[in-house]
N, C-alpha and C positions, 0 to 999 in steps of 0.2 A: 634589746637591739634597737639602735636609733633608726628613725625613719629617714628615708632619703627624700629629696625634693620630688622625685617621681611618685613616691608613695603618697605624699601630701596632695599632689595634683590629681592623682587617680581617685583619692578619697573625695576631694572637692568635686570632681567630675561626676562621681556616683551620686553625691548629694544633689547636684544640679539636675541630674536625670530623674531622681526621685521627686524633687520639687515640681518638675515639669508635669508629672503624672497627676498632681493635685490640682483641683480647681482653684482659680484665683480667689483668695480669701482676703477681703479688705480689712476685717476687724475680728478679733477673737477676744472674749473676756475670760478672766480667771477670777473666781471667787475663792479666796483663801484667807482664813483668819490670821495666819502667820505671814508676816512680810517675807521671811526667809523662804517659806514654801512658795509664795507667789513669785519671788525672784527666781527660784529654781525652775519652776514651770515655765516662766517667761524665757529663760535661757534655753531650755529644751525646745520650746516652740520656735525660737529663732533658728535653731539648727534645722528644724523640720520644714518651716514655711518661708524662712528668709526674713530679711529686714524690711521689705516693702509692705508687710502686714502690720497693722496697728494692733498691739496687744495691750489691753486695758486690764490692770490688776487692781482689785478692790477687796476690802475686808468686810463689807456688809452687803446684804441683799438690796437695801435701799439705794446704796451707792451704785451698784450694778444697774438697777432699773433706771436710775436718773441718767447715768452715762450712756446707757444703751439707746435711749430715745433718739438722740441726734446721730449716733454712730451706726446703728443697725448692724450689730455683729452677726456674722454668719455661723459662728460656732462658740460654744461656751464650755468651760471646765469648772466644776464645783468640787473643791477638796473637802470631803466630809470625814471628819475625825470622830464624830459622835457615835456612841454606842448606846442603844441600838440605832441603826441607820434611818429607819422609817420616818420618825417625826421630823427630823431636820431636813431630810431629802424631800419629804412631802411638803414641808413649809417652803423650802426654796423653790421647788418646781411650781407650786401654786402661785407663789409670789412673783416669779418670773413671768408666768403666763398672764396673771392678772395685771402685771405692769406692762404688758404688750411685747415682751421679749419672747419670740416664737422660734428662735434658732435651736438646732440640736444642742443638747447639753450632755457631756460625759461626766460621770461621777467617779472620783478617785477615793478609794478607801484603803485602810491598812490591811484589812482581811476581807476577802470576798468569797463567801460560800455560795453554792448553787442556789440556795433558798434566798439569800440576800440579793444575788444577781437578779433573780426573777422578780423579787419585790421591787427593787429599784427600777428595773426596766418597765414594770407595770405602772410605776408612778410617772413615767414619761421621759426618763433618761434615754439617750440614744445609745449609750455604752457604759460599761462599768469596768474600771481598771483598778488593780492594786497599785500601791506605791512602787512596788518592785517592777511592775510592768510599764511604768512611765519612763520609757526610754524612747529614743527617736523613732525606731521602727514600729513599735507597738502604738505609739501616738499617731504616727502616719497612717497605720491601718485603721485606727479609730476615726480619723478625719475622713479617709476615703469612704469607709462604710457609712458615715453620717452625711456626707455631702454629695457623693456621686450616686445617682440612681443605679440600683443593682438590676441585673437582667430580670424582667418579669415584674418589677416594682413600678417603674416609670416615674418615680419621684425619689428625692432624697428623704431620709428619715428625719422629720422635724419633731417627732414626738406627738404630733397632732394627727387625728384620724383624717383620711381623705374627705374631701367635700362630699356631703350627702350621706356620710356614714354616721350612724348614731351609736355612740359607745358610752 
């Protein structure tokens, strides 16, 4: 069934309402080895956060660290295709933190079991999604959880322990 002009306007209105609920995000980075995957994530992010957010897509950890210094991204996405996940996620999370990138980072994987989810979250990721979950709504939820303090937390999840806490 073809969409009417009213259907399109209603959809755009709903997207605008959802974007208004998100905090203003000036910059997001995407670390993906494949240009096609990076472009796909960039398109989905554009639908979620709009065009006034700078989205930096890179294919290496060094490039993300170098570009992040002047841009100070508020959120990052790491597309992890490696099996098993731990060595590369551990390498990327340590490299980001050592390079001064302290923003929340979501990890996207082909398959996420409960054990893998726990392992990746323990390594400092703010969220773990499967490729199938990378749709506008799920990504929006991920951004909200990572950037907006939840009741009782008092701070957004940056993957770092609160000041004064030794872990």
